[in-house]
C-alpha positions in Angstrom: 92.4 116.4 92.3 90.6 118.3 95.1 88.6 115.9 97.1 89.6 113.2 99.6 87.5 111.2 102.0 84.5 113.3 101.2 86.3 116.5 102.3 87.4 119.4 100.1 91.1 120.0 100.2 93.2 122.5 98.4 95.2 121.2 95.5 98.9 122.2 95.3 98.0 124.4 92.3 95.3 126.2 94.4 97.8 126.7 97.3 100.2 128.3 94.8 97.6 130.6 93.3 96.4 131.6 96.8 100.0 132.4 97.8 100.5 134.5 94.7 97.3 136.4 95.3 98.4 137.2 98.8 101.8 138.3 97.6 100.2 140.7 95.1 98.3 142.3 98.0 101.5 143.5 99.7 101.9 147.2 99.1 104.8 147.9 96.6 106.0 150.8 98.7 106.1 149.0 102.1 109.3 149.8 104.0 111.7 147.0 104.9 111.3 147.8 108.6 107.5 147.4 108.5 107.8 144.3 106.4 110.2 142.7 109.0 107.8 143.8 111.8 104.9 142.1 110.0 106.9 138.9 109.4 107.4 138.4 113.1 103.9 139.5 114.1 101.6 136.9 115.5 98.7 139.3 114.9 99.4 139.1 111.2 99.3 135.3 111.2 96.1 135.2 113.2 94.5 137.9 111.1 95.3 136.1 107.8 93.9 132.9 109.3 90.7 134.6 110.4 90.3 136.0 106.9 90.8 132.6 105.3 88.7 130.7 107.8 86.4 133.2 109.6 84.3 130.6 111.2 87.0 128.2 112.4 85.7 126.3 115.4 87.6 125.3 118.5 90.3 122.9 117.4 90.7 120.9 120.5 89.4 120.3 124.0 90.5 118.6 127.1 89.2 115.1 127.8 87.6 116.4 131.0 85.6 119.0 129.0 84.6 116.6 126.2 81.6 114.4 126.0 81.2 110.9 127.5 82.3 109.1 124.3 85.7 110.7 124.5 85.9 109.8 128.2 85.1 106.2 127.4 87.8 106.0 124.8 90.3 107.5 127.3 89.4 104.9 129.9 89.6 102.1 127.3 93.1 103.2 126.2 94.2 103.6 129.8 93.1 100.0 130.5 95.0 98.7 127.4 98.2 100.4 128.5 97.8 99.0 132.0 97.0 95.5 131.0 99.2 95.0 127.9 102.1 97.5 128.4 102.3 97.7 132.2 102.0 101.5 132.0 99.9 103.7 134.1 98.6 106.6 132.0 96.2 109.4 132.8 94.6 111.0 129.7 92.2 113.3 131.5 94.2 116.4 130.6 95.0 115.4 127.0 93.6 117.9 124.5 91.5 116.0 121.9 91.2 117.4 118.4 87.8 118.5 117.3 86.8 116.7 114.1 85.7 119.2 111.4 82.0 119.1 110.7 82.5 118.1 107.0 84.5 115.0 108.0 82.5 111.8 108.4 83.1 108.4 110.0 85.9 109.5 112.4 84.6 107.5 115.3 87.8 105.9 116.6 89.8 107.9 119.1 93.4 106.8 119.7 95.5 107.9 122.7 99.2 107.6 122.3 101.2 107.5 125.5 104.2 109.8 126.2 107.5 108.1 125.4 106.0 105.1 123.5 108.2 103.6 120.8 107.5 101.4 117.8 109.8 98.6 119.2 107.8 98.6 122.5 104.5 98.3 120.7 105.8 95.7 118.4 107.0 93.6 121.4 103.4 93.8 122.8 102.1 92.7 119.4 104.5 89.7 119.4 103.2 88.7 122.9 99.6 88.6 121.5 99.9 87.1 118.0 102.5 86.1 115.4 104.5 89.0 113.9 107.1 89.8 111.3 109.1 93.0 110.8 111.4 93.8 107.9 114.1 95.2 110.2 114.9 94.5 113.8 115.0 98.1 115.1 111.9 99.9 114.1 112.8 102.8 116.4 116.0 103.6 114.5 114.2 103.1 111.2 111.8 106.0 111.7 113.4 108.1 114.5 112.9 111.8 113.9 110.9 111.2 110.7 107.3 111.1 112.0 104.6 113.7 111.7 103.7 113.2 115.3 106.0 112.2 118.1 104.9 111.1 121.6 106.8 113.9 123.4 103.6 114.2 125.5 100.4 112.1 125.5 98.3 113.0 122.4 95.1 111.9 120.7 94.1 111.4 117.1 90.8 110.5 115.4 90.6 107.8 112.8 87.8 106.3 110.7 86.1 103.3 112.4 87.1 100.8 109.8 89.0 97.5 109.9 90.5 98.3 106.5 92.4 101.5 105.7 90.7 104.4 103.9 89.4 103.4 100.5 89.3 107.1 99.6 93.1 107.1 99.8 93.8 104.1 97.6 96.3 104.5 94.7 97.9 107.5 96.4 101.5 107.4 97.3 103.0 109.0 100.4 104.5 111.7 98.3 101.1 112.4 96.7 99.3 112.5 100.0 101.9 115.0 101.4 101.5 117.2 98.3 97.7 117.3 98.9 98.1 118.0 102.6 96.5 114.7 103.7 97.8 113.6 107.1 98.2 109.9 107.3 98.8 107.8 110.5 102.3 107.2 111.6 104.0 103.8 112.0 103.7 104.0 115.8 100.0 104.7 115.5 99.5 101.9 113.0 101.3 99.4 115.3 99.3 100.6 118.3 96.0 100.3 116.5 96.5 96.5 116.0 96.5 95.3 119.7 93.8 97.8 120.6 91.5 96.4 117.9 92.5 92.8 118.6 91.5 93.3 122.2 88.2 95.0 121.7 87.1 92.8 118.8 88.0 89.6 120.7 90.6 88.3 118.2 90.0 90.1 114.9 92.7 91.8 112.9 93.0 95.0 110.9 94.3 95.4 107.4 93.5 91.9 106.3 92.7 92.7 102.7 94.8 95.9 102.3 98.0 97.4 103.5 97.9 100.4 105.8 100.4 102.9 104.3 101.9 104.8 107.3 102.4 108.0 105.3 102.9 110.0 108.5 106.4 108.3 108.8 109.5 107.9 106.7 112.2 105.2 107.0 115.9 106.2 107.2 116.3 105.5 103.5 113.3 107.6 102.5 110.9 104.7 102.1 107.5 104.5 103.9 106.5 101.8 106.3 103.2 99.9 105.9 101.5 97.2 108.0 99.0 94.4 107.4 97.9 90.9 108.3 99.2 88.3 105.8 99.8 84.6 106.0 98.9 84.3 109.7 101.2 87.1 110.8 101.0 90.9 111.6 103.7 92.2 109.2 105.7 95.4 109.0 107.3 96.3 105.6 108.6 99.4 103.8 107.9 100.6 100.2 108.9 103.5 98.0 107.5 106.9 98.8 106.2 106.9 95.3 104.6 103.5 95.7 100.8 103.4 94.9 98.3 100.7 94.2 94.7 99.8 95.1 95.8 97.7 98.1 98.1 100.3 99.7 96.1 102.9 101.6 96.7 105.4 104.4 94.4 106.1 107.3 93.6 109.8 107.5 94.4 111.1 111.0 92.7 114.1 112.6 95.2 115.5 115.1 
């Protein structure tokens, strides 16, 4: 399997073959001293990356330097945090990831505020619509086990879809990790619900399918997922090997 979401991704086998090919290129008579020097050299790392991706574009830019669409999203999220969370956030200096040119449909930009927690977002959700969570302390459930943490403000791009990515159906969190597919975290999935509810004037996400939060792990190794069922916004957990047609991650560009 080498394609996801219309984008070409290396398979685990290709990654292994590439690594072996690079290993074979190391001179057999290289001294231990030179080898150690190369290991710690940032120039080696940048040189290899330049060789593998010679035309790599700028990977991020500040909101102030981006186009008006980015600025509008920043203002929208600042307003949501002010109105629903009682937080004053300034995202003007946040560096926004640049979506690769071969990625399509990534038209939702999410800003995650510094210090935000799953419990805090869940409380806001509870104030807006009925909710259910499988465990009372979501913070403890995933603490330190997320691909992205709000140590500072940050931004991620997602596809502009009410349902999670169809391209990622029937893929478990373990499979997604093996293929290098970065899914959204529990915090991001929770946060997306009140944002969408507000901008859509009462509509909900993940009505037909569950959003597998493959960017997070629970303390017991399972993976959280969220969805709207039986009149409530629900948070559950499943096996990291769990996969079916209605369990789908959202690819996150960060």
